[in-house]
C-alpha positions in Angstrom: 28.5 2.4 42.9 31.2 4.2 41.1 30.9 6.9 38.4 32.0 4.5 35.9 29.5 1.9 36.7 26.8 4.3 36.9 27.5 5.9 33.4 27.8 2.2 32.2 24.2 1.2 33.7 22.8 4.4 32.1 24.0 3.5 28.8 22.6 0.2 29.1 19.4 1.3 30.3 19.2 3.9 27.3 20.0 1.1 24.9 17.5 -1.3 26.4 14.8 1.6 26.1 15.7 2.3 22.5 15.5 -1.6 21.6 12.1 -1.8 23.2 11.0 1.3 21.4 12.1 0.2 18.1 11.1 -3.4 18.6 7.5 -2.5 19.6 4.8 -3.4 17.2 3.6 -0.5 15.1 -0.1 0.3 15.8 -2.4 -1.1 12.9 -5.8 0.3 12.0 -8.5 -2.2 10.6 -10.4 -0.3 8.0 -13.5 -1.1 6.3 -15.3 0.9 3.4 -18.9 -0.5 3.2 -19.6 1.8 0.3 -16.2 0.9 -1.4 -16.6 -2.7 -0.6 -13.2 -3.5 0.7 -11.3 -3.9 4.0 -7.6 -3.6 4.8 -5.3 -3.2 7.7 -3.6 0.4 7.5 -0.4 1.2 9.6 -2.6 4.1 11.0 -6.1 5.7 10.5 -6.5 6.5 6.7 -8.0 9.5 5.1 -10.0 10.0 2.0 -9.2 11.7 -1.1 -11.9 11.8 -3.8 -11.3 13.1 -7.4 -13.4 13.0 -10.6 -11.7 12.3 -13.7 -12.0 11.2 -17.5 -10.4 9.0 -19.6 -11.1 7.0 -23.0 -13.3 4.9 -21.2 -15.4 7.8 -20.0 -15.8 9.8 -16.8 -14.8 8.1 -13.5 -14.3 8.8 -9.7 -11.0 7.8 -7.8 -11.7 7.1 -4.2 -8.3 7.0 -2.3 -8.1 5.8 1.3 -4.3 6.7 2.2 -1.6 6.9 5.0 1.7 8.3 4.8 4.1 7.0 7.4 7.7 8.3 8.2 8.8 10.8 5.6 8.8 8.6 2.3 6.3 5.6 2.9 2.8 5.6 1.5 0.1 3.0 1.9 -3.4 3.2 -0.1 -6.3 1.7 -1.5 -7.7 3.4 -4.3 -11.0 2.1 -6.3 -11.8 3.7 -9.4 -15.5 3.8 -10.2 -16.5 4.0 -14.0 -19.9 4.5 -15.4 -19.7 1.2 -17.2 -17.2 -1.7 -16.8 -14.0 -1.1 -18.8 -12.7 -4.2 -20.6 -10.5 -6.0 -18.2 -6.9 -5.6 -19.4 -4.2 -5.7 -16.4 -1.5 -5.7 -18.9 -2.7 -2.6 -20.2 -3.2 -1.3 -16.7 0.4 -2.2 -15.9 1.9 -0.5 -19.0 0.0 2.6 -18.1 1.5 2.5 -14.6 5.1 2.2 -16.0 4.5 4.9 -18.5 2.9 7.3 -15.8 5.7 6.6 -13.1 8.8 6.2 -15.6 9.4 2.9 -13.7 10.8 -0.2 -14.5 8.9 -3.4 -13.9 10.6 -5.5 -11.6 8.0 -8.4 -11.0 4.5 -9.4 -12.0 2.3 -12.2 -10.5 -1.2 -13.4 -11.2 -3.4 -13.6 -8.0 -6.4 -14.9 -6.8 -8.5 -13.3 -4.3 -11.8 -15.3 -3.3 -12.1 -16.3 -7.0 -11.4 -12.8 -8.5 -8.3 -12.9 -10.6 -5.9 -10.2 -10.1 -2.0 -9.0 -10.4 0.6 -8.1 -8.1 3.1 -5.7 -9.4 6.4 -4.3 -8.1 7.9 -1.4 -10.0 11.1 0.1 -9.5 10.6 4.1 -9.4 13.2 6.9 -10.1 15.3 8.0 -7.0 15.5 4.2 -5.9 11.8 4.1 -4.8 9.5 1.0 -5.2 5.9 0.5 -5.7 4.1 -2.8 -4.6 0.5 -2.8 -5.9 -2.1 -5.1 -6.2 -4.9 -4.8 -8.8 -8.5 -6.3 -9.0 -11.2 -5.4 -11.4 -14.8 -6.2 -10.2 -17.3 -4.9 -12.4 -17.1 -1.2 -12.9 -14.5 -0.9 -10.4 -10.7 -1.2 -10.3 -9.4 -1.7 -7.0 -5.6 -0.8 -6.0 -3.8 -1.7 -3.1 -0.7 0.1 -3.1 2.7 0.8 -0.9 5.4 3.0 -2.2 8.8 3.7 -0.4 12.4 3.3 -0.6 13.6 0.2 -2.5 13.9 -2.7 -0.3 11.1 -1.9 2.0 8.5 -3.6 0.0 8.6 -6.9 2.1 8.8 -5.1 5.4 6.4 -6.7 8.1 3.9 -3.7 8.0 3.7 -3.9 4.1 3.1 -7.7 4.2 0.3 -6.9 6.7 -1.3 -4.3 4.6 -1.1 -6.4 1.4 -2.1 -9.8 2.7 -5.2 -8.1 4.7 -6.9 -6.4 1.8 -10.3 -8.0 1.1 -13.1 -7.4 -1.3 -16.4 -7.3 0.6 -19.6 -8.7 -1.1 
């Protein structure tokens, strides 16, 4: 085999190996929080962050299961547990989100998850980032399935898998 043919063969082999590496499905992690009463498929194993807080509705605790992938992509499920059920007002929740993030509402849609009404919101954030979020209020808990990353990544396959996999457990 000539030097030129060998070099071409190596380049082809490298290209095929790179294609296989990039085309390989990313690992997924099926997660269930029995205490939090939800399940979701994350792109990797999530870690828990617990924070106590207070708002006009009183004291509450945020439980956030989260995964960061690549340098700029974030997946999380947060449920905020209030002492007593707050008034359900998704519009107010979304306005608070926009104010807190200095974001601009791109779209909002009503959702139904096994008979529970909710919202899906896509927000354009500063620095050309995007947040896709699903909100569901059940009793004294507000659940938020959140993806944040560069604008245009909010419909990638792993984001769709994550969003579609979110379930509330009984």
